[in-house]
N, C-alpha and C positions, 0 to 999 in steps of 0.2 A: 561345667566345673565339677571336680571331683571332691568328695569328702571322705577323707582317709583317716583311719585310726592307726597309730604307730604302735606296733608290737615288737619290743626289743628282741625277744628270743625267736620270733618267727622268721623263716628265710625269706618270706615275701611280706610286703605291706598289703594290708587287707582294707576293703572298703568298710566303712562304719556299717554295723549290723549285717555284714554279709561274710560268710565263712569261706567262700571259695577264693583262693589267690588269683590275682589278675596281673597283667602286665601293665606298667604305667607309661603313658605317653609323655613326651617332653612338653612342658608348659613354661611360659616365660616368667610367670609369677606364682610363687608359693606362699601361702599364709600358714604359719606354724602357731597353732593355739595351745596355750596352757590353761586347761579348764580349772586348774586349782590356784591360779594367780589371783592374789587379792581376795575378792569375794568369789567363792566357788561358783562356776557357772553351771546352771542347771540345763537339762536337755532342751528345754524350750528356748532358753537364751542362745544356746549354741545354734539352734535351728534358725532363730532370727538373725544371728550374725551371718550364718552362711547364706541365708536368703538375700540379705542386703548385698553382700559381696557378689553373689551370683548376678544380681540385677545391674550392678554398677561397675564391675571389673571384668574385662575380657580375658579369656584364656588363663584362669586361675584355678588353683586347687587348694583345698584346706586340709592340712595334716594335723591331727589332734595328738599331742604328746600325752603319755601317761605316767612317766616316771622322771625323776631328776636325772639330767644328762641326755634325755631323749632329744631335746631340741638341737643340741650339738651334733649328735649323730645323724639326725634328719638332714640338717644343713650339709653335712659332708656328702651325704648321698645325692642331695639335689645339685651340689656343685658339680659332681661327676656326670649328672645328667644334662648340664648345660643351662641351668637356670640363670636368669638375668637379674631378678629381684626377689628378695625374701622379705616377708613381712612378719614381724613379731607381734602376736596378739597376746599380751600378758604384761608383766611388771618388769622392773629393772633387772630382776634375776633372770628372766626369760630372755630379756634383750642381751644380757651378758653372755648367756649360753650360746646364742646365735652368732653375736658380733664377734666373739673370740675366734670363730672359725672363719669369718669373712674378712678379718684384718689383712691388708696387703693384697687384697684381690680387687677386681673391678666390679664385683657384684654389690649392688646397692641394698642397703637395709631400710626398711620402713617400720614404723612403730604404731600400732594400734593399742593405746594404753588401757589395761584393765586391772592393773596391780594395785597395791596398797598405797604406794607413794608416788610412783611414776616420775621420779626426779629427772631423768634424761628427757623424757617426752615433754614435760613441762618447760625445761630450760629451752628446748628447741621450739617452743610455742606450738606444739602439736595439740589439737583440740582434745579435751577429755571426753567429749561426747562421741560415741562410737561412729555414727553416720558422718560427722564432719571429719573424723580422723581418716575414714575411708576416702573421702573426697580429696584429702591431701595426697594420698597414694595416686589418685587419678591425675591430679593436676600439680604434682610436686615439682620442686627444683632439687637437684642433687648436688651436694656440697661434700667437700672432704673435711672430716673432722679429726682432731687429735685423740689418741687414747693413751692411757697409762700402763705401765708395767710395774708390778710390786713383787719383788722376788721372782720375776719372770712370769707372773700371772696377770693377764690383761684385766683392766677395769676401764670403764667408760664414763661413769658419772662421778662417783666418790668412793674413796676407800678410807678406813680410819682405825684407830686404836683408842683405847680408853673407854670412856662411858658409852659413846655410840656403838662401839663394838660389843660391848656387854648387852646393850639393848638389842642389837641384832641377833645375838645368840639366844637370848630369851624369846624374842619374837618368833624365831624360827621354830620353837618348840610349841607354840601356841596352836591350839585346834582351830581357833578363830583368827582371821586376819582383819585387816582394816585399820583405819586411822584410830578409832576408839581403843582398840586392843593395844596399839602402839603407845598411845598416850597414857594408858594405864600402867604400862611397864615403866615408862619414864617417870611418872609421879610416884610410883612405889619404890623406885630404886635410886633416885638421885641423891637422897639424903644419906643413904647408907654407903654410897660409892666413895672409896678413898682414892683421891688422886695420886698419880705416881710422878717420879722424877725421870726425865728423859734427857739424853744427850743427842742433839741434832747436829749433822754436818750439812750446811747449806753453803754452796759457792766457796768451799774450802774454809769456812768459818765454823768454829765449834760454839753451839749455843746450848746452854743448860736451861732447862725449864721445868717447873712442876706444873703438870697439866691435868685438867679435868678430862680433856679429850684433844686428840690431834686428828684433823681431817685433811686428807690430800684431795683437793677438788680439782677435777678437770672441768666439770660443769659447775653451776652456781648453788645447786641445792641438793639436800638429801631426798627431797620428796614432799608432797603436800604443801608446797610453797615455803618450806622452811629453808631460807637461803643462808647457807653457812659462808658463802663468799659471793656477794651480790654481783661483782663486776667480773667473775670468772668467765672465761671464754674457751670454747672447745676448739678454737682455731688460732690461738695466740702462741702455741708451742711452749706453754709454761704450766706448771702446776701451782695451784694456790694452796700453801701450806698453812692451814689454820690452827692456831694454838689457843685454846680456851683455857685460861688460868682458873684455878679454884675460885669460887665466889660465894659469898654468904647466902644462906637460904632465902633470906628476905629479897635477894636480887634475882631469884629464879624466874619470877614473873616478867621482870624487866628484860632478862635474857630471851625469854620465849617471845615477847613482843617484837623485840628487835630482829629475831630470826624471821618472823612472819611479816615484817614491814621492810625487809631488806636494808636494815640499819645495824646489823651486828657488828660491822667493822668500826662503828663509832664507839662501841663499849670499851671501857678501860681494861676489861678482862680478855679482850681478844687482840691477838697479834696475827697478821697475815703476812707471810713471806712469799716471794714468787721466785721460782727457779725451775729449770728443766730437769733437775734431779735433786734427790735427798737421801741421806743415810741416817738412820735412827739406830744408835748403838744398843745392843741388847745381848745378854748372855744366856737367857732362859727362853721359855715359851711366852709368846705374846698373842693374846686374843685379838682378832681383826675381822674386819668385814670387807668384802669386795661387792660394791654395788648392793649393799644390804645383806648379802649372803654370807653366813658366818665362816670363819676359817681360823687357822692357827699358824704361826710362824715361829720356828726355832732359830735363835741367834739374830744377827743384825738384820735390819729392815732396809732394803734398797729400793727406791722407787725412781722411775724416770718417765719422761713423756716421749711418746712417739708422734711426731708431727704428721698430720694429714694422712693417717693410715687406714681410714674407714670411710667408704662412700655412704652417706646418710641422706635420707629423703626429708626435706624441709618444706614448709608451706610456701616460702618465697625466696627467690634467689637473692633478693636485696636484703634479706635479714642478716644482721651480725649475729653470729652464734658463739 
């Protein structure tokens, strides 16, 4: 097994702690590790991860990314080298970086979740414990899952506008990651947030709503088991368009409990539409998130589902995902 640190500006990829460039041999499985995903991994933790993989996965290499965008570049290089499986060690952002390069190829994506929310991994029932997630890689089934495009940019778990996008932008600026930091941002910001009016075009019907947030869900949850659309499926060819209306402050706890107990669709403040595409009218800039990563869109927002566009490793072929 090789442990490699990816250096974007260098002409070669170097071994970790080694300064001499070397030629890489072709391996069937590559692990791309984001050490800054969720809780920053220390050198000892990286050593433990690599040691476990070395004992349990044959013909594997671990590539450590150092900067945003590295995972996509590494994936492109590995495709050219004939890789068969790529495993993302990180959170939903790392998964997005890798998966967006793998779409519409035959290469399978696996996930070892180490992020703050791990929404897609949780939806796919991939264990949160590292050792058990590695076991999934060894004994997995490979299924085809849908992915979404929003103004041409892929997403795999959820994308959204409104309050959750504002939270995503603030969270990205935090020095500390993790659920507690995320929760603090939510609690400090939801009272001050001003809901906006939106015009949605779904199945040729115009729908006007004032919304606290709008989430387009391919998978069922944002992460940390906060399920925005409990019956969402990544193999049904549909987006779940979740519109949460403004609610009184005293109902915030009820909304939170419903999210965590998979009952949010029963709230009178929640509407869920299902379609393979949606247009949200806008003439200005809209703050947005793609799988939790912040972004901005100018003008109309157009999203659609791409059926069965990504090969994904799951624990059991019989699972409905």
